[in-house]
N, CA, C, O and the ligand as a Tripos MOL2 file, in Angstrom:
@<TRIPOS>MOLECULE
protein
  241   239    61     0     0
PROTEIN
NO_CHARGES

@<TRIPOS>ATOM
      1 N           5.3100  -12.8810  -16.8340 N.3       1 MET1
      2 CA          5.0210  -12.0850  -15.4900 C.3       1 MET1
      3 C           3.3980  -12.0510  -15.3850 C.2       1 MET1
      4 O           2.6170  -11.6900  -16.2650 O.2       1 MET1
      5 N           3.0980  -12.5180  -14.0930 N.am      2 PRO2
      6 CA          1.6530  -12.6970  -13.7950 C.3       2 PRO2
      7 C           1.0540  -11.3700  -13.6880 C.2       2 PRO2
      8 O           1.5150  -10.4480  -13.0150 O.2       2 PRO2
      9 N          -0.0970  -11.3330  -14.4600 N.am      3 ALA3
     10 CA         -0.6790  -10.1280  -14.7300 C.3       3 ALA3
     11 C          -1.0770   -9.1760  -13.3710 C.2       3 ALA3
     12 O          -1.0970   -7.9450  -13.3670 O.2       3 ALA3
     13 N          -1.3430   -9.9430  -12.3840 N.am      4 ASP4
     14 CA         -1.9040   -9.1680  -11.2160 C.3       4 ASP4
     15 C          -0.8390   -9.2630   -9.9820 C.2       4 ASP4
     16 O          -1.1620   -9.0790   -8.8090 O.2       4 ASP4
     17 N           0.3060   -9.5370  -10.3680 N.am      5 ASP5
     18 CA          1.3740   -9.7110   -9.3570 C.3       5 ASP5
     19 C           1.5250   -8.3800   -8.7150 C.2       5 ASP5
     20 O           1.5090   -8.3520   -7.4840 O.2       5 ASP5
     21 N           1.6650   -7.3090   -9.3560 N.am      6 LEU6
     22 CA          1.8700   -5.8590   -8.9280 C.3       6 LEU6
     23 C           0.6860   -5.5350   -7.9420 C.2       6 LEU6
     24 O           0.8150   -4.9940   -6.8450 O.2       6 LEU6
     25 N          -0.5410   -5.9780   -8.5450 N.am      7 PHE7
     26 CA         -1.7610   -5.5600   -7.6320 C.3       7 PHE7
     27 C          -1.8430   -6.3280   -6.3500 C.2       7 PHE7
     28 O          -2.3430   -5.8460   -5.3340 O.2       7 PHE7
     29 N          -1.3260   -7.5710   -6.4240 N.am      8 GLN8
     30 CA         -1.2340   -8.3600   -5.1920 C.3       8 GLN8
     31 C          -0.2940   -7.8490   -4.2050 C.2       8 GLN8
     32 O          -0.5490   -7.9000   -3.0020 O.2       8 GLN8
     33 N           0.9420   -7.2860   -4.7390 N.am      9 ARG9
     34 CA          1.9120   -6.6980   -3.8230 C.3       9 ARG9
     35 C           1.3150   -5.5060   -3.3070 C.2       9 ARG9
     36 O           1.3520   -5.3200   -2.0900 O.2       9 ARG9
     37 N           0.7050   -4.5760   -4.1490 N.am     10 TYR10
     38 CA          0.1420   -3.3500   -3.6490 C.3      10 TYR10
     39 C          -0.8580   -3.6510   -2.6200 C.2      10 TYR10
     40 O          -0.7760   -3.0110   -1.5720 O.2      10 TYR10
     41 N          -1.7630   -4.4970   -2.7450 N.am     11 MET11
     42 CA         -2.6500   -4.8710   -1.6230 C.3      11 MET11
     43 C          -2.1350   -5.2900   -0.4200 C.2      11 MET11
     44 O          -2.5600   -4.9070    0.6700 O.2      11 MET11
     45 N          -1.1440   -6.1390   -0.5990 N.am     12 LYS12
     46 CA         -0.5290   -6.5970    0.5980 C.3      12 LYS12
     47 C           0.1960   -5.6130    1.3410 C.2      12 LYS12
     48 O           0.1590   -5.6650    2.5700 O.2      12 LYS12
     49 N           0.8600   -4.7080    0.7470 N.am     13 ALA13
     50 CA          1.5170   -3.5340    1.3550 C.3      13 ALA13
     51 C           0.4760   -2.6490    1.9610 C.2      13 ALA13
     52 O           0.7400   -2.0620    3.0100 O.2      13 ALA13
     53 N          -0.6980   -2.5050    1.3780 N.am     14 PHE14
     54 CA         -1.6910   -1.6540    2.0460 C.3      14 PHE14
     55 C          -2.0980   -2.2910    3.4160 C.2      14 PHE14
     56 O          -2.0940   -1.6400    4.4610 O.2      14 PHE14
     57 N          -2.5060   -3.8180    3.3250 N.am     15 GLU15
     58 CA         -2.7430   -4.3810    4.4880 C.3      15 GLU15
     59 C          -1.8040   -4.3220    5.4840 C.2      15 GLU15
     60 O          -2.1210   -3.9730    6.6210 O.2      15 GLU15
     61 N          -0.5030   -4.6710    5.1390 N.am     16 THR16
     62 CA          0.5790   -4.4890    6.1820 C.3      16 THR16
     63 C           0.6300   -3.1620    6.8940 C.2      16 THR16
     64 O           0.7170   -3.1180    8.1210 O.2      16 THR16
     65 N           0.5830   -2.2060    6.2330 N.am     17 SER17
     66 CA          0.6450   -0.6820    6.6780 C.3      17 SER17
     67 C          -0.5510   -0.5130    7.4530 C.2      17 SER17
     68 O          -0.4120   -0.0310    8.5770 O.2      17 SER17
     69 N          -1.7240   -0.8280    7.0490 N.am     18 SER18
     70 CA         -2.9420   -0.7220    7.7010 C.3      18 SER18
     71 C          -2.8760   -1.3230    9.1090 C.2      18 SER18
     72 O          -3.1250   -0.7160   10.1510 O.2      18 SER18
     73 N          -2.5190   -2.5550    8.9940 N.am     19 GLU19
     74 CA         -2.4490   -3.3870   10.3490 C.3      19 GLU19
     75 C          -1.4460   -2.6670   11.1800 C.2      19 GLU19
     76 O          -1.7430   -2.5170   12.3650 O.2      19 GLU19
     77 N          -0.3110   -2.1990   10.7610 N.am     20 HIS20
     78 CA          0.6170   -1.6040   11.6800 C.3      20 HIS20
     79 C          -0.0490   -0.2850   12.3620 C.2      20 HIS20
     80 O           0.0630    0.0010   13.5540 O.2      20 HIS20
     81 N          -0.7250    0.4240   11.4420 N.am     21 THR21
     82 CA         -1.3750    1.7180   11.9400 C.3      21 THR21
     83 C          -2.3560    1.5070   12.9830 C.2      21 THR21
     84 O          -2.4690    2.3570   13.8670 O.2      21 THR21
     85 N          -3.2240    0.2580   12.9780 N.am     22 ALA22
     86 CA         -4.1450    0.0080   13.8020 C.3      22 ALA22
     87 C          -3.4820   -0.1170   15.2780 C.2      22 ALA22
     88 O          -4.0830    0.2790   16.2770 O.2      22 ALA22
     89 N          -2.2830   -0.6610   15.3260 N.am     23 ASP23
     90 CA         -1.7020   -1.0230   16.5350 C.3      23 ASP23
     91 C          -0.7360   -0.0440   17.1410 C.2      23 ASP23
     92 O          -0.2170   -0.2030   18.2460 O.2      23 ASP23
     93 N          -0.5110    1.0740   16.2700 N.am     24 CYS24
     94 CA          0.7340    2.0080   16.6620 C.3      24 CYS24
     95 C           0.0060    3.3910   16.8810 C.2      24 CYS24
     96 O          -0.6900    3.9270   16.0180 O.2      24 CYS24
     97 N           0.2290    3.8670   18.0430 N.am     25 LEU25
     98 CA         -0.3270    5.2020   18.5400 C.3      25 LEU25
     99 C           0.4530    6.3680   17.6470 C.2      25 LEU25
    100 O          -0.0570    7.3560   17.1180 O.2      25 LEU25
    101 N           1.6870    6.0000   17.6420 N.am     26 ALA26
    102 CA          2.5840    7.1560   16.9670 C.3      26 ALA26
    103 C           2.1220    7.3140   15.6140 C.2      26 ALA26
    104 O           1.9120    8.4550   15.2010 O.2      26 ALA26
    105 N           1.9130    6.1950   14.7790 N.am     27 CYS27
    106 CA          1.5680    6.3250   13.3550 C.3      27 CYS27
    107 C           0.2130    6.9600   13.2490 C.2      27 CYS27
    108 O          -0.0280    7.8230   12.4060 O.2      27 CYS27
    109 N          -0.7510    6.4790   14.1980 N.am     28 GLN28
    110 CA         -2.0900    7.0490   14.0800 C.3      28 GLN28
    111 C          -2.0560    8.6370   14.3450 C.2      28 GLN28
    112 O          -2.9410    9.3240   13.8350 O.2      28 GLN28
    113 N          -1.0470    9.2390   15.1360 N.am     29 ALA29
    114 CA         -0.9170   10.5320   15.2100 C.3      29 ALA29
    115 C          -0.0460   11.3000   14.2080 C.2      29 ALA29
    116 O           0.3830   12.4460   14.3380 O.2      29 ALA29
    117 N           0.1440   10.4020   13.1180 N.am     30 ASP30
    118 CA          0.9900   11.0470   11.9790 C.3      30 ASP30
    119 C           2.2610   11.3070   12.1570 C.2      30 ASP30
    120 O           2.8760   12.1080   11.4530 O.2      30 ASP30
    121 N           2.8500   10.5500   13.2640 N.am     31 ASP31
    122 CA          4.3920   10.6020   13.5650 C.3      31 ASP31
    123 C           4.8700    9.1910   13.2910 C.2      31 ASP31
    124 O           4.9040    8.3120   14.1520 O.2      31 ASP31
    125 N           5.2060    9.0520   12.1370 N.am     32 GLU32
    126 CA          5.6060    7.6280   11.7270 C.3      32 GLU32
    127 C           6.7240    7.2260   12.5650 C.2      32 GLU32
    128 O           7.6920    7.9610   12.7580 O.2      32 GLU32
    129 N           6.5940    6.0420   13.0730 N.am     33 CYS33
    130 CA          7.7980    5.3160   13.8520 C.3      33 CYS33
    131 C           8.7040    4.6550   12.9080 C.2      33 CYS33
    132 O           8.4710    4.7180   11.7000 O.2      33 CYS33
    133 N           9.7850    3.9860   13.3990 N.am     34 ALA34
    134 CA         10.8290    3.3850   12.5530 C.3      34 ALA34
    135 C          10.3670    2.1710   12.1000 C.2      34 ALA34
    136 O          11.0630    1.5910   11.2670 O.2      34 ALA34
    137 N           9.3550    1.6690   12.4630 N.am     35 VAL35
    138 CA          8.7780    0.3610   11.9480 C.3      35 VAL35
    139 C           7.7910    0.7560   10.7900 C.2      35 VAL35
    140 O           7.7620    0.1400    9.7250 O.2      35 VAL35
    141 N           6.9990    1.8080   11.0730 N.am     36 GLY36
    142 CA          5.9070    2.1480   10.0510 C.3      36 GLY36
    143 C           6.5530    2.8500    8.8370 C.2      36 GLY36
    144 O           6.1470    2.5750    7.7080 O.2      36 GLY36
    145 N           7.5480    3.7500    9.0280 N.am     37 ALA37
    146 CA          7.9530    4.5440    7.9050 C.3      37 ALA37
    147 C           8.2440    3.6160    6.5950 C.2      37 ALA37
    148 O           7.7250    3.8480    5.5030 O.2      37 ALA37
    149 N           9.1580    2.5140    6.8480 N.am     38 PRO38
    150 CA          9.2730    1.7610    5.5690 C.3      38 PRO38
    151 C           8.0610    1.0280    5.0450 C.2      38 PRO38
    152 O           7.8950    0.8160    3.8440 O.2      38 PRO38
    153 N           7.2020    0.6400    6.0110 N.am     39 LEU39
    154 CA          5.8970    0.1240    5.4050 C.3      39 LEU39
    155 C           5.0590    1.0950    4.4560 C.2      39 LEU39
    156 O           4.4690    0.7520    3.4320 O.2      39 LEU39
    157 N           5.1240    2.3260    4.9810 N.am     40 TYR40
    158 CA          4.3190    3.3420    4.0600 C.3      40 TYR40
    159 C           5.1150    3.6310    3.0150 C.2      40 TYR40
    160 O           4.5930    3.8080    1.9140 O.2      40 TYR40
    161 N           6.4420    3.7230    3.1700 N.am     41 GLU41
    162 CA          7.3200    3.9740    1.7480 C.3      41 GLU41
    163 C           7.0420    2.9800    0.8190 C.2      41 GLU41
    164 O           6.8390    3.3360   -0.3420 O.2      41 GLU41
    165 N           6.9850    1.5780    1.1600 N.am     42 ARG42
    166 CA          6.9240    0.5440    0.2880 C.3      42 ARG42
    167 C           5.3340    0.6250   -0.3960 C.2      42 ARG42
    168 O           5.1070    0.4610   -1.5940 O.2      42 ARG42
    169 N           4.4000    0.8880    0.5500 N.am     43 PHE43
    170 CA          3.0730    1.0510   -0.0490 C.3      43 PHE43
    171 C           3.0020    2.2620   -1.0170 C.2      43 PHE43
    172 O           2.2850    2.2110   -2.0170 O.2      43 PHE43
    173 N           3.7690    3.3770   -0.7040 N.am     44 ALA44
    174 CA          3.6130    4.4560   -1.6880 C.3      44 ALA44
    175 C           4.1930    4.1090   -3.0010 C.2      44 ALA44
    176 O           3.6980    4.4270   -4.0820 O.2      44 ALA44
    177 N           5.3420    3.3930   -2.8160 N.am     45 ARG45
    178 CA          6.0450    2.9810   -4.1310 C.3      45 ARG45
    179 C           5.2990    2.1550   -5.1210 C.2      45 ARG45
    180 O           5.2810    2.3810   -6.3310 O.2      45 ARG45
    181 N           4.6480    1.1210   -4.4780 N.am     46 LEU46
    182 CA          3.7880    0.2240   -5.1370 C.3      46 LEU46
    183 C           2.5350    0.8260   -5.7000 C.2      46 LEU46
    184 O           2.0630    0.5350   -6.7990 O.2      46 LEU46
    185 N           2.0450    1.6800   -4.8620 N.am     47 GLN47
    186 CA          0.7550    2.5330   -5.4490 C.3      47 GLN47
    187 C           1.2510    3.3580   -6.6690 C.2      47 GLN47
    188 O           0.6030    3.3710   -7.7160 O.2      47 GLN47
    189 N           2.2080    3.9260   -6.5440 N.am     48 ASP48
    190 CA          2.8000    4.7590   -7.8650 C.3      48 ASP48
    191 C           3.0020    3.8590   -9.0790 C.2      48 ASP48
    192 O           2.6990    4.2650  -10.2010 O.2      48 ASP48
    193 N           3.5150    2.6310   -8.8710 N.am     49 ALA49
    194 CA          3.8140    1.6530   -9.9030 C.3      49 ALA49
    195 C           2.4250    1.1660  -10.4530 C.2      49 ALA49
    196 O           2.1690    1.0860  -11.6540 O.2      49 ALA49
    197 N           1.6100    0.8680   -9.4950 N.am     50 TYR50
    198 CA          0.2510    0.4480   -9.9820 C.3      50 TYR50
    199 C          -0.5110    1.4190  -10.7310 C.2      50 TYR50
    200 O          -1.0880    1.1060  -11.7720 O.2      50 TYR50
    201 N          -0.5390    2.5620  -10.2570 N.am     51 ARG51
    202 CA         -1.1640    3.7180  -11.0320 C.3      51 ARG51
    203 C          -0.5950    3.8800  -12.3090 C.2      51 ARG51
    204 O          -1.3080    3.9880  -13.3070 O.2      51 ARG51
    205 N           0.6450    3.9040  -12.3560 N.am     52 GLN52
    206 CA          1.3520    4.1150  -13.6910 C.3      52 GLN52
    207 C           1.1100    2.8820  -14.7430 C.2      52 GLN52
    208 O           1.0920    3.0540  -15.9620 O.2      52 GLN52
    209 N           0.9410    1.7220  -14.1570 N.am     53 ARG53
    210 CA          0.5540    0.7590  -15.1610 C.3      53 ARG53
    211 C          -0.8940    1.0150  -15.5280 C.2      53 ARG53
    212 O          -1.2440    0.9650  -16.7070 O.2      53 ARG53
    213 N          -1.7150    1.2800  -14.5840 N.am     54 GLN54
    214 CA         -3.2410    1.5380  -15.0700 C.3      54 GLN54
    215 C          -3.2320    2.5920  -16.2160 C.2      54 GLN54
    216 O          -3.9170    2.4330  -17.2260 O.2      54 GLN54
    217 N          -2.3670    3.7600  -16.0070 N.am     55 ALA55
    218 CA         -2.5140    4.8920  -17.0270 C.3      55 ALA55
    219 C          -2.1030    4.3340  -18.3190 C.2      55 ALA55
    220 O          -2.7550    4.5750  -19.3350 O.2      55 ALA55
    221 N          -0.9840    3.5520  -18.3300 N.am     56 GLN56
    222 CA         -0.5380    3.0000  -19.6290 C.3      56 GLN56
    223 C          -1.5790    2.1080  -20.1530 C.2      56 GLN56
    224 O          -1.8000    2.1150  -21.3640 O.2      56 GLN56
    225 N          -2.2870    1.2890  -19.3140 N.am     57 GLN57
    226 CA         -3.2720    0.4540  -19.9970 C.3      57 GLN57
    227 C          -4.4560    1.2320  -20.6760 C.2      57 GLN57
    228 O          -5.0210    0.8420  -21.6990 O.2      57 GLN57
    229 N          -4.7780    2.4250  -19.9580 N.am     58 ARG58
    230 CA         -5.8740    3.0200  -20.4880 C.3      58 ARG58
    231 C          -5.4490    3.7020  -21.7880 C.2      58 ARG58
    232 O          -6.3320    3.9860  -22.5980 O.2      58 ARG58
    233 N          -4.1360    3.9970  -22.0660 N.am     59 ARG59
    234 CA         -3.6730    4.5350  -23.2770 C.3      59 ARG59
    235 C          -3.6510    3.7490  -24.4780 C.2      59 ARG59
    236 O          -3.5940    4.2330  -25.6080 O.2      59 ARG59
    237 N          -3.7030    2.3940  -24.1790 N.am     60 ARG60
    238 CA         -3.7200    1.3810  -25.3160 C.3      60 ARG60
    239 C          -4.8350    1.6260  -26.1770 C.2      60 ARG60
    240 O          -5.0240    0.9090  -27.1610 O.2      60 ARG60
    241 ZN          4.2470    2.9470   13.8030 Zn       61 ZN61
@<TRIPOS>BOND
     1     1     2 1
     2     2     3 1
     3     3     4 2
     4     3     5 am
     5     5     6 1
     6     6     7 1
     7     7     8 2
     8     7     9 am
     9     9    10 1
    10    10    11 1
    11    11    12 2
    12    11    13 am
    13    13    14 1
    14    14    15 1
    15    15    16 2
    16    15    17 am
    17    17    18 1
    18    18    19 1
    19    19    20 2
    20    19    21 am
    21    21    22 1
    22    22    23 1
    23    23    24 2
    24    23    25 am
    25    25    26 1
    26    26    27 1
    27    27    28 2
    28    27    29 am
    29    29    30 1
    30    30    31 1
    31    31    32 2
    32    31    33 am
    33    33    34 1
    34    34    35 1
    35    35    36 2
    36    35    37 am
    37    37    38 1
    38    38    39 1
    39    39    40 2
    40    39    41 am
    41    41    42 1
    42    42    43 1
    43    43    44 2
    44    43    45 am
    45    45    46 1
    46    46    47 1
    47    47    48 2
    48    47    49 am
    49    49    50 1
    50    50    51 1
    51    51    52 2
    52    51    53 am
    53    53    54 1
    54    54    55 1
    55    55    56 2
    56    55    57 am
    57    57    58 1
    58    58    59 1
    59    59    60 2
    60    59    61 am
    61    61    62 1
    62    62    63 1
    63    63    64 2
    64    63    65 am
    65    65    66 1
    66    66    67 1
    67    67    68 2
    68    67    69 am
    69    69    70 1
    70    70    71 1
    71    71    72 2
    72    71    73 am
    73    73    74 1
    74    74    75 1
    75    75    76 2
    76    75    77 am
    77    77    78 1
    78    78    79 1
    79    79    80 2
    80    79    81 am
    81    81    82 1
    82    82    83 1
    83    83    84 2
    84    83    85 am
    85    85    86 1
    86    86    87 1
    87    87    88 2
    88    87    89 am
    89    89    90 1
    90    90    91 1
    91    91    92 2
    92    91    93 am
    93    93    94 1
    94    94    95 1
    95    95    96 2
    96    95    97 am
    97    97    98 1
    98    98    99 1
    99    99   100 2
   100    99   101 am
   101   101   102 1
   102   102   103 1
   103   103   104 2
   104   103   105 am
   105   105   106 1
   106   106   107 1
   107   107   108 2
   108   107   109 am
   109   109   110 1
   110   110   111 1
   111   111   112 2
   112   111   113 am
   113   113   114 1
   114   114   115 1
   115   115   116 2
   116   115   117 am
   117   117   118 1
   118   118   119 1
   119   119   120 2
   120   119   121 am
   121   121   122 1
   122   122   123 1
   123   123   124 2
   124   123   125 am
   125   125   126 1
   126   126   127 1
   127   127   128 2
   128   127   129 am
   129   129   130 1
   130   130   131 1
   131   131   132 2
   132   131   133 am
   133   133   134 1
   134   134   135 1
   135   135   136 2
   136   135   137 am
   137   137   138 1
   138   138   139 1
   139   139   140 2
   140   139   141 am
   141   141   142 1
   142   142   143 1
   143   143   144 2
   144   143   145 am
   145   145   146 1
   146   146   147 1
   147   147   148 2
   148   147   149 am
   149   149   150 1
   150   150   151 1
   151   151   152 2
   152   151   153 am
   153   153   154 1
   154   154   155 1
   155   155   156 2
   156   155   157 am
   157   157   158 1
   158   158   159 1
   159   159   160 2
   160   159   161 am
   161   161   162 1
   162   162   163 1
   163   163   164 2
   164   163   165 am
   165   165   166 1
   166   166   167 1
   167   167   168 2
   168   167   169 am
   169   169   170 1
   170   170   171 1
   171   171   172 2
   172   171   173 am
   173   173   174 1
   174   174   175 1
   175   175   176 2
   176   175   177 am
   177   177   178 1
   178   178   179 1
   179   179   180 2
   180   179   181 am
   181   181   182 1
   182   182   183 1
   183   183   184 2
   184   183   185 am
   185   185   186 1
   186   186   187 1
   187   187   188 2
   188   187   189 am
   189   189   190 1
   190   190   191 1
   191   191   192 2
   192   191   193 am
   193   193   194 1
   194   194   195 1
   195   195   196 2
   196   195   197 am
   197   197   198 1
   198   198   199 1
   199   199   200 2
   200   199   201 am
   201   201   202 1
   202   202   203 1
   203   203   204 2
   204   203   205 am
   205   205   206 1
   206   206   207 1
   207   207   208 2
   208   207   209 am
   209   209   210 1
   210   210   211 1
   211   211   212 2
   212   211   213 am
   213   213   214 1
   214   214   215 1
   215   215   216 2
   216   215   217 am
   217   217   218 1
   218   218   219 1
   219   219   220 2
   220   219   221 am
   221   221   222 1
   222   222   223 1
   223   223   224 2
   224   223   225 am
   225   225   226 1
   226   226   227 1
   227   227   228 2
   228   227   229 am
   229   229   230 1
   230   230   231 1
   231   231   232 2
   232   231   233 am
   233   233   234 1
   234   234   235 1
   235   235   236 2
   236   235   237 am
   237   237   238 1
   238   238   239 1
   239   239   240 2
@<TRIPOS>SUBSTRUCTURE
     1 MET1         2 RESIDUE 1 A MET
     2 PRO2         6 RESIDUE 1 A PRO
     3 ALA3        10 RESIDUE 1 A ALA
     4 ASP4        14 RESIDUE 1 A ASP
     5 ASP5        18 RESIDUE 1 A ASP
     6 LEU6        22 RESIDUE 1 A LEU
     7 PHE7        26 RESIDUE 1 A PHE
     8 GLN8        30 RESIDUE 1 A GLN
     9 ARG9        34 RESIDUE 1 A ARG
    10 TYR10       38 RESIDUE 1 A TYR
    11 MET11       42 RESIDUE 1 A MET
    12 LYS12       46 RESIDUE 1 A LYS
    13 ALA13       50 RESIDUE 1 A ALA
    14 PHE14       54 RESIDUE 1 A PHE
    15 GLU15       58 RESIDUE 1 A GLU
    16 THR16       62 RESIDUE 1 A THR
    17 SER17       66 RESIDUE 1 A SER
    18 SER18       70 RESIDUE 1 A SER
    19 GLU19       74 RESIDUE 1 A GLU
    20 HIS20       78 RESIDUE 1 A HIS
    21 THR21       82 RESIDUE 1 A THR
    22 ALA22       86 RESIDUE 1 A ALA
    23 ASP23       90 RESIDUE 1 A ASP
    24 CYS24       94 RESIDUE 1 A CYS
    25 LEU25       98 RESIDUE 1 A LEU
    26 ALA26      102 RESIDUE 1 A ALA
    27 CYS27      106 RESIDUE 1 A CYS
    28 GLN28      110 RESIDUE 1 A GLN
    29 ALA29      114 RESIDUE 1 A ALA
    30 ASP30      118 RESIDUE 1 A ASP
    31 ASP31      122 RESIDUE 1 A ASP
    32 GLU32      126 RESIDUE 1 A GLU
    33 CYS33      130 RESIDUE 1 A CYS
    34 ALA34      134 RESIDUE 1 A ALA
    35 VAL35      138 RESIDUE 1 A VAL
    36 GLY36      142 RESIDUE 1 A GLY
    37 ALA37      146 RESIDUE 1 A ALA
    38 PRO38      150 RESIDUE 1 A PRO
    39 LEU39      154 RESIDUE 1 A LEU
    40 TYR40      158 RESIDUE 1 A TYR
    41 GLU41      162 RESIDUE 1 A GLU
    42 ARG42      166 RESIDUE 1 A ARG
    43 PHE43      170 RESIDUE 1 A PHE
    44 ALA44      174 RESIDUE 1 A ALA
    45 ARG45      178 RESIDUE 1 A ARG
    46 LEU46      182 RESIDUE 1 A LEU
    47 GLN47      186 RESIDUE 1 A GLN
    48 ASP48      190 RESIDUE 1 A ASP
    49 ALA49      194 RESIDUE 1 A ALA
    50 TYR50      198 RESIDUE 1 A TYR
    51 ARG51      202 RESIDUE 1 A ARG
    52 GLN52      206 RESIDUE 1 A GLN
    53 ARG53      210 RESIDUE 1 A ARG
    54 GLN54      214 RESIDUE 1 A GLN
    55 ALA55      218 RESIDUE 1 A ALA
    56 GLN56      222 RESIDUE 1 A GLN
    57 GLN57      226 RESIDUE 1 A GLN
    58 ARG58      230 RESIDUE 1 A ARG
    59 ARG59      234 RESIDUE 1 A ARG
    60 ARG60      238 RESIDUE 1 A ARG
    61 ZN61       241 GROUP 0 **** ****
């Protein structure tokens, strides 16, 4: 497994959701639209996974 694959996906999800927010008035107003919601959900999942991995590495 490539060491930074998770980080790459995490960053990509961040970019994708940020780009959407920049163009979407509903999401800017914290009223997630049908397009934005799965993007934020994916970002949140990857962020959790990434942080969990960081915590595990620190424990080594
Ligand atoms: Zn939106």
